[in-house]
Legacy VTK file of the C-alpha trace (Angstrom):
# vtk DataFile Version 3.0
C-alpha trace
ASCII
DATASET POLYDATA
POINTS 252 float
-18.091 28.677 0.426
-17.880 32.195 -0.331
-15.173 32.838 2.392
-12.989 29.801 2.359
-9.540 30.266 3.838
-10.317 33.917 4.956
-9.468 35.087 8.404
-12.536 37.050 9.867
-12.705 38.782 13.279
-16.385 39.404 14.553
-16.651 41.327 17.745
-19.746 41.123 20.050
-20.103 37.575 18.647
-21.221 35.948 22.097
-24.798 36.438 21.308
-27.500 37.680 18.909
-26.411 38.805 15.551
-22.677 38.286 15.957
-23.405 34.644 17.160
-25.151 33.904 13.866
-22.650 35.617 12.095
-19.524 33.890 13.574
-21.582 30.238 12.514
-22.631 31.410 9.080
-18.743 32.664 8.157
-17.443 29.660 9.450
-19.765 27.506 7.419
-18.660 29.399 4.598
-15.387 28.386 4.980
-13.735 31.666 7.167
-11.725 30.583 9.928
-13.739 32.713 12.594
-12.159 34.557 15.883
-15.101 34.862 18.169
-14.564 37.958 20.266
-16.584 39.063 22.961
-16.146 40.963 26.164
-17.581 37.834 27.552
-14.978 35.165 27.798
-17.596 31.891 28.278
-20.143 33.068 25.701
-17.247 33.477 22.904
-16.079 29.650 23.952
-19.251 28.327 23.909
-19.856 29.585 19.995
-16.538 28.925 19.030
-17.255 25.589 20.553
-20.634 25.213 18.877
-18.900 26.069 15.678
-16.058 23.235 16.166
-18.936 20.913 16.843
-20.751 22.063 13.203
-17.126 21.119 11.673
-15.640 24.726 11.287
-12.769 26.824 12.656
-12.971 28.874 15.062
-11.324 30.188 18.165
-12.684 32.539 21.328
-10.913 35.645 22.276
-12.082 37.933 25.175
-11.770 41.514 24.263
-13.465 44.803 25.578
-13.365 46.943 22.339
-13.942 49.843 24.346
-10.442 49.605 25.419
-8.179 50.593 22.592
-5.109 48.245 24.008
-7.428 45.335 24.168
-8.407 45.984 20.291
-4.578 46.979 19.286
-3.966 43.080 21.143
-6.693 41.589 19.617
-5.564 42.206 16.225
-1.693 41.418 16.559
-2.941 38.311 18.286
-4.912 36.926 15.147
-2.372 38.233 12.920
0.439 36.567 14.941
-1.584 33.418 14.910
-2.679 33.197 11.269
-0.252 35.479 9.197
-3.515 38.068 8.192
-6.930 39.556 8.585
-9.306 39.247 5.747
-12.103 40.397 7.560
-13.578 42.655 10.531
-16.872 42.709 11.346
-17.560 45.516 14.161
-20.645 44.275 15.616
-20.499 44.995 19.287
-22.974 47.590 20.595
-25.854 47.761 23.249
-28.395 50.636 23.740
-30.442 52.144 26.661
-33.694 53.937 27.071
-33.126 57.903 27.575
-33.773 61.244 26.276
-30.664 63.799 26.106
-32.314 65.395 29.114
-32.558 62.165 31.324
-29.515 60.327 30.042
-26.022 61.149 32.112
-22.881 62.030 30.946
-21.449 58.393 32.383
-23.837 56.511 30.715
-23.540 58.596 27.374
-19.886 58.229 27.417
-19.747 54.114 28.153
-21.991 53.561 25.104
-20.164 55.849 22.803
-17.168 54.213 23.671
-18.643 50.570 22.994
-20.830 51.590 20.032
-18.640 54.183 18.347
-15.132 53.940 19.737
-14.981 50.521 19.605
-15.531 50.963 15.490
-12.657 53.215 15.195
-10.123 51.258 17.491
-11.031 47.990 15.408
-10.795 50.096 11.852
-7.566 51.818 13.523
-5.511 48.654 14.155
-7.123 46.441 11.135
-6.846 49.005 8.439
-2.816 48.729 8.275
-2.829 45.490 8.469
-5.237 45.341 5.495
-3.021 47.922 3.844
0.065 45.787 3.930
-1.606 42.602 2.686
-3.316 43.821 -0.232
-6.872 44.344 1.014
-9.469 43.522 3.167
-13.065 43.914 3.839
-14.697 45.636 7.080
-18.707 45.175 7.825
-19.815 47.508 10.589
-23.383 47.210 12.335
-25.241 50.429 12.039
-28.920 50.739 12.362
-32.371 51.334 10.793
-32.473 54.273 13.359
-29.229 56.462 11.606
-31.923 57.417 9.209
-34.990 57.410 11.687
-35.688 58.866 14.691
-37.308 56.741 17.734
-38.434 57.404 20.896
-36.327 57.469 24.033
-33.171 56.364 22.826
-31.276 59.681 22.273
-27.810 58.333 22.739
-28.207 54.714 20.794
-29.772 56.696 17.789
-26.592 59.362 17.729
-24.037 56.318 17.912
-25.646 54.519 14.874
-25.614 57.953 13.111
-22.069 58.060 13.785
-21.284 54.432 12.739
-23.148 54.968 9.464
-21.346 58.103 8.693
-17.891 57.058 9.904
-18.102 53.757 7.393
-18.431 56.316 4.641
-15.308 58.514 5.722
-13.239 55.010 5.795
-14.531 53.814 2.521
-13.400 56.825 1.003
-9.659 57.044 2.653
-8.851 53.390 1.906
-10.361 52.575 -1.476
-7.341 52.629 -3.062
-5.671 50.113 -0.686
-7.950 47.590 -1.896
-10.261 48.153 1.449
-13.916 47.661 1.301
-15.962 49.139 4.036
-19.642 49.093 4.375
-22.207 48.719 7.197
-25.490 46.782 7.884
-28.537 48.688 9.233
-31.049 46.458 11.307
-34.602 47.002 12.201
-35.796 45.427 15.085
-34.224 42.431 15.633
-34.912 39.586 18.118
-31.743 39.650 20.382
-30.551 39.825 23.733
-30.867 43.840 23.246
-34.632 43.240 22.085
-35.172 40.955 25.117
-33.858 43.640 27.548
-36.471 46.482 25.960
-39.228 43.540 26.377
-38.916 43.655 30.522
-41.445 46.456 30.416
-44.699 45.745 32.641
-46.482 46.068 29.057
-44.412 43.742 27.318
-46.927 41.889 24.791
-48.390 45.365 23.515
-44.898 46.718 23.008
-43.925 43.659 21.115
-46.779 44.430 19.015
-45.777 48.119 17.934
-42.551 47.430 17.569
-43.479 44.644 14.977
-46.201 47.041 13.394
-43.636 49.779 12.874
-41.814 47.416 9.843
-44.120 46.914 7.075
-43.293 42.668 6.948
-45.372 43.619 10.675
-42.652 40.745 12.153
-39.230 41.218 13.801
-36.406 40.275 12.340
-34.040 37.255 12.994
-30.290 37.830 13.864
-29.835 35.290 11.267
-31.315 37.491 8.689
-28.836 40.360 9.374
-26.117 37.661 9.256
-26.959 36.728 5.866
-26.570 40.645 5.168
-23.317 40.684 6.533
-22.017 37.523 4.463
-23.167 39.133 1.764
-21.274 42.461 2.572
-18.010 40.439 3.843
-18.049 37.975 0.592
-17.082 39.037 -3.121
-20.464 38.974 -3.696
-20.890 43.079 -3.214
-17.464 43.055 -4.735
-18.391 46.705 -6.338
-20.017 48.182 -2.922
-17.849 50.319 -0.776
-19.579 53.100 1.592
-22.841 51.889 1.591
-25.318 50.816 4.117
-27.316 47.752 3.575
-30.736 47.892 5.206
-32.497 44.939 6.429
-35.337 46.420 8.634
-38.605 44.586 7.328
-40.032 47.664 5.156
-39.756 50.116 8.581
-37.749 52.986 6.864
-39.748 52.596 3.113
-42.460 54.571 4.735
LINES 1 253
252 0 1 2 3 4 5 6 7 8 9 10 11 12 13 14 15 16 17 18 19 20 21 22 23 24 25 26 27 28 29 30 31 32 33 34 35 36 37 38 39 40 41 42 43 44 45 46 47 48 49 50 51 52 53 54 55 56 57 58 59 60 61 62 63 64 65 66 67 68 69 70 71 72 73 74 75 76 77 78 79 80 81 82 83 84 85 86 87 88 89 90 91 92 93 94 95 96 97 98 99 100 101 102 103 104 105 106 107 108 109 110 111 112 113 114 115 116 117 118 119 120 121 122 123 124 125 126 127 128 129 130 131 132 133 134 135 136 137 138 139 140 141 142 143 144 145 146 147 148 149 150 151 152 153 154 155 156 157 158 159 160 161 162 163 164 165 166 167 168 169 170 171 172 173 174 175 176 177 178 179 180 181 182 183 184 185 186 187 188 189 190 191 192 193 194 195 196 197 198 199 200 201 202 203 204 205 206 207 208 209 210 211 212 213 214 215 216 217 218 219 220 221 222 223 224 225 226 227 228 229 230 231 232 233 234 235 236 237 238 239 240 241 242 243 244 245 246 247 248 249 250 251
């Protein structure tokens, strides 16, 4: 029970990596706030956790809207008295170079992938400071360190998350707050499912598998385990760090 008695918010917890993280954190003793823009998905995950004997509640939030993020944090603190762990996991991507990406699409992605992290930390950190500490885990990506074709906005957003993680770690280490990020490789998640809607899906899948040294896709639960490490006391000497879980993609 690595997280016994702790209150955790996980954004984007209605599917994929966030779903698996919510289940795993609950299994390790945390009370999990399953935060997602899709209220039905959040409720389903919370019910699944309750059915397995864990503790969770759903919460609808659009992380791109500061007022909603502020309300999320205030609601959790009002109900539970504290906030020990924040996992900024909500995010998405789409195809496009800087030439083919519209300003509207660029701004919408940055609002979720980068401002969503900014808003979450902006409102969670003062709570953690008052209570004497806390842990923040952000979802970056292996593409923060390597370029990929036709994903300019997504790559830029994840590079920003990794850099922001380091900056916040330095700013708030004195308050007992640890800030780290996980950098997944290609994971079999809803985002990946969208990518595979291409006509040559089989060939595309094989190419994505081969770019990782293990020649397979990662599973959401494998990233959830990395998040658990960063959220728990097992990583007590880590702050400003990036835990890469990419099947060896960026090692070569």
